[in-house]
C-alpha positions in Angstrom: 0.2 -0.1 -0.3 2.8 2.3 0.9 4.5 1.9 -2.2 1.5 2.0 -4.3 0.0 5.1 -2.9 3.0 6.9 -2.3 4.6 9.6 0.3 2.1 12.2 -1.6 -1.5 10.3 -0.3 0.1 8.6 2.7 3.3 8.5 4.8 4.6 6.1 7.5 5.6 7.3 11.3 6.0 3.8 12.8 6.2 0.7 11.3 6.3 -2.0 14.5 5.7 -4.6 12.2 8.0 -3.9 9.7 6.0 -3.4 5.7 5.3 -6.8 4.9 2.4 -6.9 7.1 -1.0 -7.8 4.9 -3.8 -5.4 5.2 -7.4 -5.8 5.7 -10.4 -3.1 4.5 -10.3 0.7 5.4 -12.9 1.8 8.2 -13.5 5.0 9.6 -13.5 5.6 13.2 -16.2 5.9 15.0 -16.9 5.5 18.9 -20.4 5.0 18.0 -19.9 2.1 15.8 -19.8 -1.3 16.4 -16.2 -3.3 17.4 -16.3 -6.6 15.8 -14.5 -7.1 11.9 -11.6 -5.5 12.5 -9.0 -8.0 11.9 -6.4 -6.7 10.0 -8.2 -3.2 9.5 -6.6 -0.4 8.6 -8.6 2.4 11.1 -8.9 5.9 9.2 -9.2 8.6 12.5 -10.8 12.2 11.4 -10.5 13.6 14.8 -7.7 13.8 17.3 -5.6 10.8 17.8 -4.5 9.7 21.1 -2.6 7.0 22.6 -6.0 5.0 23.9 -7.1 5.0 20.0 -4.2 3.2 18.9 -4.3 0.8 22.4 -7.7 0.4 21.1 -6.8 -0.5 18.0 -4.4 -3.6 18.9 -7.0 -4.7 21.2 -9.1 -4.7 18.0 -6.4 -6.5 16.1 -6.1 -3.6 13.4 -2.7 -3.4 11.6 -2.7 0.5 11.3 -4.0 3.9 12.0 -4.2 6.5 9.8 -3.9 10.7 11.1 -4.2 13.6 9.6 -1.4 15.5 9.1 -0.1 18.6 11.3 -0.6 17.0 14.4 1.8 18.2 17.2 2.4 15.2 19.3 3.9 12.8 16.6 6.6 11.9 18.4 4.4 10.5 21.9 1.9 8.9 19.1 5.1 7.0 17.4 6.2 5.5 20.8 2.7 4.7 21.8 2.6 2.7 18.5 5.8 1.2 19.1 4.5 -0.5 22.0 0.7 -1.6 20.9 2.6 -2.8 17.4 0.0 -1.0 15.5 1.3 1.0 12.1 1.2 4.9 12.6 0.5 6.6 9.5 0.0 10.2 8.4 -2.7 11.7 5.5 -1.6 13.9 3.1 -3.9 17.2 3.3 -3.8 17.0 -0.4 -6.6 14.1 0.1 -9.8 13.7 1.8 -10.6 10.6 4.0 -13.0 9.6 1.7 -11.0 9.9 -0.9 -8.3 7.9 0.9 -10.4 5.5 2.2 -11.3 4.6 -1.5 -7.8 4.2 -3.0 -7.0 1.7 -0.4 -10.7 0.4 -1.1 -9.7 0.0 -5.0 -6.1 -0.9 -4.0 -7.0 -4.5 -2.3 -9.3 -5.5 -5.0 -6.3 -4.9 -7.8 -3.4 -6.0 -6.1 -4.4 -10.0 -5.7 -1.7 -12.5 -7.8 -2.3 -12.7 -11.5 -0.5 -15.2 -13.6 0.2 -15.2 -16.9 -0.2 -18.0 -19.7 3.5 -19.1 -19.4 2.9 -19.8 -15.5 4.6 -16.6 -14.4 3.5 -14.8 -11.5 3.1 -11.1 -13.1 3.4 -7.6 -11.0 0.4 -5.6 -9.6 -1.0 -3.0 -11.6 0.8 0.1 -9.4 4.2 -1.8 -9.8 3.6 -2.0 -13.3 2.7 1.7 -13.7 5.7 2.6 -11.9 7.9 0.4 -14.2 5.9 2.3 -17.1 6.6 5.2 -15.5 10.7 5.0 -15.3 10.9 3.4 -18.7 8.7 5.9 -20.5 10.0 9.2 -18.7 6.8 10.1 -17.8 3.6 10.1 -14.9 1.4 7.0 -15.6 -2.5 6.4 -14.7 -4.5 2.4 -16.0 -7.9 3.0 -16.2 -10.9 1.1 -17.0 -13.1 0.9 -20.0 -15.2 3.3 -17.5 -12.1 6.0 -16.9 -12.1 4.9 -13.8 -8.2 5.3 -12.3 -6.9 1.4 -11.7 -3.7 2.3 -10.7 -1.3 4.9 -11.0 2.6 5.6 -11.0 4.3 7.3 -7.8 7.9 8.1 -9.3 9.5 11.1 -7.7 10.0 14.1 -9.3 7.6 13.3 -12.4 5.1 16.0 -13.1 1.6 15.8 -12.3 -0.8 18.3 -13.9 -4.4 18.9 -12.0 -6.5 16.7 -14.0 -4.5 13.7 -13.6 -4.4 14.8 -9.8 -8.1 15.2 -10.0 -8.4 11.7 -11.3 -6.4 9.5 -9.1 -8.4 11.3 -5.8 -11.8 10.5 -7.8 -10.5 7.2 -8.7 -12.8 8.4 -12.3 -11.2 10.9 -15.0 -13.0 14.1 -14.4 -15.5 14.9 -17.0 -15.1 16.7 -20.1 -16.9 17.1 -23.4 -13.2 15.9 -25.5 -13.4 12.6 -23.6 -15.6 10.7 -25.4 -13.5 11.4 -29.3 -10.1 11.0 -27.6 -10.9 8.2 -26.1 -12.4 6.7 -29.2 -9.4 7.6 -30.9 -7.1 5.4 -28.6 -9.2 2.6 -28.8 -9.5 2.1 -32.5 -6.1 2.4 -32.5 -3.6 -1.3 -32.5 -0.6 1.2 -31.2 0.1 3.8 -29.0 -1.4 7.6 -29.8 -0.7 10.8 -28.5 -3.6 13.1 -27.5 -3.2 17.1 -27.4 -7.2 17.7 -26.5 -8.5 19.4 -24.5 -5.5 22.3 -25.1 -5.5 22.9 -20.8 -4.0 19.4 -20.2 -0.4 17.9 -21.0 0.3 15.8 -24.0 -0.4 12.3 -23.6 0.5 9.2 -25.3 -2.1 6.3 -24.8 -2.7 2.6 -26.0 -5.4 0.6 -25.3 -4.9 -2.6 -23.0 -6.9 -6.1 -25.1 -7.5 -9.6 -24.5 -8.0 -11.7 -27.5 -9.0 -8.5 -29.4 -11.1 -7.1 -26.8 -10.6 -4.0 -25.7 -10.7 -3.9 -21.8 -9.0 -0.3 -20.9 -5.8 2.3 -21.5 -2.7 3.3 -20.0 -1.7 7.1 -20.1 1.4 8.6 -20.0 2.0 12.0 -19.8 4.4 14.2 -20.7 6.3 16.7 -18.6 8.8 19.3 -19.1 11.0 16.8 -21.2 9.7 14.6 -24.1 8.9 10.9 -23.7 12.2 8.4 -24.1 12.4 7.2 -27.0 11.2 3.9 -27.3 8.1 5.0 -25.0 5.6 3.6 -27.4 7.1 0.3 -26.9 7.3 0.8 -23.5 3.1 0.8 -23.7 2.5 -1.7 -25.7 4.7 -4.2 -23.5 3.0 -2.5 -20.5 -0.5 -2.8 -22.3 0.5 -6.7 -22.7 1.4 -7.3 -19.0 -1.8 -5.0 -17.7 -4.8 -7.3 -19.7 -4.9 -10.3 -17.4 -5.0 -7.9 -14.5 -7.6 -6.3 -16.4 -9.5 -9.2 -17.4 -9.7 -10.7 -13.8 -11.1 -7.1 -12.6 -13.6 -7.1 -15.3 -14.9 -10.4 -14.8 -14.9 -10.5 -10.6 -16.8 -6.8 -11.2 -19.0 -7.6 -13.4 -20.2 -11.2 -11.4 -20.0 -9.3 -8.0 -22.5 -6.3 -9.8 -24.6 -8.6 -11.5 -25.2 -10.6 -8.0 -25.5 -6.9 -6.5 -27.8 -5.7 -8.3 -29.9 -8.6 -8.5 -30.4 -9.3 -5.0 -30.9 -5.4 -4.5 -33.6 -5.3 -7.0 -35.4 -7.9 -4.8 -35.0 -6.3 -2.1 -36.6 -3.0 -3.0 -39.3 -4.9 -4.8 -39.9 -7.2 -2.0 -39.7 -10.2 -3.9 -38.0 -13.0 -2.0 -37.1 -13.8 1.3 -36.4 -10.3 3.2 -34.7 -11.8 6.1 -32.2 -13.8 3.9 -31.3 -10.9 1.5 -30.5 -8.5 4.3 -28.4 -10.9 5.5 -26.5 -11.2 2.5 -26.1 -7.9 2.4 -24.8 -7.4 6.6 -28.2 -5.8 7.3 -30.4 -6.2 10.4 -33.7 -7.2 9.6 -36.0 -5.6 12.5 -34.1 -2.1 12.9 -35.2 1.4 11.8 -34.1 1.8 8.3 -34.6 4.6 5.1 -33.9 4.2 1.4 -31.9 6.5 -0.4 -32.0 7.1 -4.4 -29.8 9.3 -6.5 -29.8 10.5 -10.1 -30.1 13.5 -12.0 -32.6 13.2 -15.6 -31.2 12.4 -18.7 -28.8 15.6 -20.4 -28.8 15.9 -24.0 -25.4 17.4 -23.4 -24.5 14.1 -21.3 -25.3 12.2 -24.7 -23.3 14.4 -27.2 -20.2 13.6 -25.2 -21.2 9.6 -25.1 -22.0 9.2 -21.3 -24.2 6.5 -20.2 -26.7 7.4 -17.8 -26.6 3.7 -16.6 -22.6 3.8 -16.2 -23.1 7.1 -14.4 -25.4 5.8 -11.5 -23.4 2.9 -11.7 -20.5 4.9 -10.7 -22.6 6.6 -8.1 -24.1 3.3 -7.0 -20.3 2.3 -6.2 -19.5 5.8 -4.3 -22.1 5.4 -2.4 -21.7 2.0 -1.5 -18.2 2.8 -0.8 -19.4 6.0 2.0 -21.8 4.0 3.6 -19.0 0.9 3.9 -16.4 3.3 5.5 -18.9 4.1 8.1 -19.7 0.4 8.9 -23.1 1.1 8.4 -25.5 -2.2 7.5 -26.2 -1.4 4.2 -27.2 -2.7 0.3 -26.0 -0.5 -2.6 -25.6 -0.5 -6.1 -27.7 0.7 -9.2 -30.9 0.2 -10.8 -32.9 1.4 -13.6 -30.7 4.8 -14.2 -30.3 5.6 -10.7 -27.7 4.7 -7.4 -30.0 3.3 -4.7 -29.0 2.1 -1.0 -30.9 0.3 1.7 -29.6 1.8 5.1 -30.3 0.0 8.6 -30.3 3.4 10.3 -33.4 6.2 10.5 -33.3 9.0 7.8 -32.5 11.8 9.3 -29.5 10.5 11.0 -26.6 13.1 10.4 -24.2 10.6 9.3 -26.8 9.7 6.3 -27.0 13.2 5.3 -22.8 13.4 5.4 -22.6 10.6 3.3 -25.1 11.8 0.4 -23.6 15.4 0.5 -20.4 14.1 -0.1 -21.3 11.6 -2.6 -23.3 14.2 -4.2 -20.2 16.5 -4.2 -17.6 14.0 -5.8 -20.5 13.0 -8.7 -20.7 16.9 -9.6 -17.0 16.6 -10.2 -16.4 13.5 -12.2 -19.8 13.6 -14.0 -20.6 17.2 -14.3 -23.8 18.6 -12.2 -27.5 18.4 -12.1 -27.3 15.3 -9.2 -29.8 14.8 -6.1 -30.6 12.7 -3.2 -34.5 11.7 -2.3 -34.7 10.3 1.1 -37.5 8.0 2.4 -38.9 8.3 6.0 -37.9 6.1 8.7 -39.2 3.1 8.1 -39.7 0.7 10.6 -37.7 -2.4 9.5 -36.7 -4.2 6.2 -40.3 -5.1 5.4 -41.5 -1.4 4.4 -38.5 -1.2 2.1 -40.7 -1.0 -1.5 -42.5 1.6 0.7 -39.6 3.2 1.2 -38.4 3.0 -2.6 -41.3 5.1 -3.5 -41.2 7.7 -1.0 -37.2 8.0 -1.6 -38.1 8.3 -5.1 -41.1 10.7 -5.2 -38.2 13.1 -3.0 -36.1 12.8 -5.7 -38.5 13.7 -8.1 -39.1 16.7 -6.1 -35.9 17.8 -5.6 -35.3 17.6 -9.2 -37.9 19.8 -10.3 -38.8 23.6 -9.9 -40.4 23.1 -6.7 -36.9 21.6 -4.9 -34.8 23.7 -2.5 -31.8 21.8 -2.0 -29.8 18.7 -3.3 -31.2 16.4 -0.6 -34.8 16.1 -0.1 -36.4 14.1 2.8 -39.7 12.8 2.4 -41.1 13.5 5.4 -40.3 17.5 5.1 -41.4 17.7 1.5 -45.2 17.9 1.8 -45.7 21.2 0.3 -43.6 20.3 -2.3 -45.4 17.4 -3.6 -48.5 18.7 -3.1 -47.4 21.9 -5.8 -45.8 19.3 -7.8 -49.1 17.2 -7.9 -51.2 20.1 -8.2 -48.8 21.1 -11.4 -48.9 18.0 -12.8 -53.0 17.6 -12.4 -53.3 21.8 -14.3 -50.0 21.7 -16.6 -51.8 21.1 -20.0 -55.3 22.5 -18.7 -56.4 26.3 -19.5 -56.9 26.8 -15.3 -53.3 27.8 -15.2 -53.6 30.9 -17.2 -57.5 31.4 -17.0 -58.8 34.2 -14.5 -57.9 35.7 -12.0 -54.1 35.9 -13.7 -55.6 36.2 -17.1 -57.0 39.7 -15.9 -53.6 40.6 -14.6 -51.2 39.1 -17.6 -54.1 40.9 -20.5 -53.6 44.4 -18.6 -49.8 44.0 -18.2 -49.7 43.1 -22.0 -52.0 45.8 -22.9 -50.8 48.7 -21.1 -47.1 48.1 -20.1 -47.8 47.5 -16.0 -45.8 44.7 -14.1 -49.0 44.2 -11.8 -47.5 40.2 -12.5 -44.2 40.6 -10.5 -45.9 43.2 -8.2 -48.1 40.4 -7.1 -46.0 37.8 -6.8 -43.6 39.7 -4.6 -46.9 40.8 -2.3 -47.8 37.4 -1.8 -44.3 36.1 -1.4 -43.5 38.5 1.7 -47.1 37.7 3.2 -49.2 40.7 1.7 -46.8 42.3 3.8 -46.9 46.3 2.3 -43.7 47.5 3.5 -41.4 44.1 3.0 -43.1 44.0 -0.8 -42.3 48.0 -1.4 -38.6 46.9 0.0 -38.5 44.1 -2.4 -39.6 46.0 -5.6 -37.3 49.2 -4.7 -40.9 51.0 -4.3 -42.1 53.7 -1.5 -44.5 52.1 0.6 -47.2 54.6 -0.5 -46.2 53.7 -4.1 -47.2 49.9 -3.6 -50.5 50.8 -1.9 -51.3 53.1 -4.9 -50.8 50.4 -7.0 -52.7 47.7 -5.1 -55.4 50.1 -5.3 -55.1 50.4 -9.0 -55.2 46.2 -9.2 -58.3 46.3 -7.1 -60.2 48.3 -9.9 -59.4 44.7 -12.0 -59.8 41.9 -9.3 -60.9 41.8 -6.0 -57.9 41.6 -4.2 -59.9 41.5 -0.7 -61.5 38.1 -1.7 -59.8 35.3 0.3 -60.4 32.7 -2.1 -59.4 34.7 -5.3 -55.9 35.2 -3.5 -55.6 32.0 -3.1 -56.5 31.1 -6.6 -54.3 33.5 -7.9 -51.4 32.6 -5.5 -51.4 29.5 -6.7 -51.5 30.3 -10.5 -48.5 32.1 -10.2 -46.6 30.2 -8.0 -47.6 26.9 -10.5 -46.5 29.3 -13.5 -43.2 27.8 -14.1 -41.2 26.3 -17.2 -41.9 22.9 -17.9 -40.5 20.3 -15.2 -38.6 18.5 -17.6 -37.1 21.2 -18.9 -36.1 22.2 -15.3 -34.5 19.0 -14.8 -32.7 18.9 -17.7 -30.8 22.3 -16.8 
């Protein structure tokens, strides 16, 4: 792990058992979380690290503890690490805890032994990336067909530009309009090709990784201030051959695991099969409060022009959601279904940790896939038997936050009653003349014929709960001017009639752009 991730990501402060220690799964330290299943774990400690935490980690048989850089009592903690036998590592300030968790999790998935047809054991992808980087003379990234960064080089002194750094930390190449053609050119070629687009990126030499003619991924070498080595093209060809068995295994294993997970998740969300057994397969408790999360966005024509698949994007977001929930050791089933990332979590929907995880996933999805991602969360369910109801609630909440009545990126079903009512009324009336009929039509007609702005006046007045001074301030008018304008309006419609006021307020509130247009934006 230390060799693969490099000192720019994590560096050792104390290694009482040496470097040749097998690592287990990463986990976020939480005093309220269960203390089981931590054998060989790497414990990430977001808060202040103390010697007591190292003692606790040793009792749980964890192999390492990671603290943030900048801690002042490093010497005392190093002594505690040597005493307890737990490795002490320091996280760079350049990355977040979530990014480090993802890097370690991905590293464990792709560095187990792979054997070539001749029976020789091949090097792991990170070691291969470093070998290519040294011989080709530039920083290297190895990616799968979904533009996920599987491995990267950590050779000291080699230049790394911001797009490549963002790709490493996000485990996925940042979205860009030129990528579809850029990657297509690499995959069409049997040899390494140069890429000079987009202009803000440094020149890159890339080659497709193939197995039996089938494309599995790509290798990219970034040119720094000096030209690449003379034989860089041949180095990439050899590297692609050595990487092929790794990517074939990763692809097969990932596809099989994803298919099984999606199938079981679909049964759980639809209430099919033995719910208790399905919950057990995901490590979830059956008779406990639960919530359903749905993350998605509308199909965007701009995405289609760039060749972005909504299903592929949802799978990536589903992976982010699954890893985020796993990092906090929450019992959860997560994945992608019908072009959306979905999860069932055995905790209350209003738990602060749920909001934190979802907000982090949305931010990372926005960085790597572009904007427009929103999340809907169900009510707190009494148990997993109510999951189908929770799925319906989460999807309704998502529709609201994606539409014109949404007020935030994350919406909880039990907080969206008014917005859902307005959306239902809008859906019922959007194609009927009632929205543009009287009394609003009288106001709009007067504005059109006389150049007045009574519609805006009414919007502000109603929005300020009919408070004239506040409405006048919003309109940058003197209160007496607004009162005079309202008296003139009263000659057109009866502003003292409460039913007319209600109808007018609804017409103005519902007179919005088409919901699908709003969602696409």
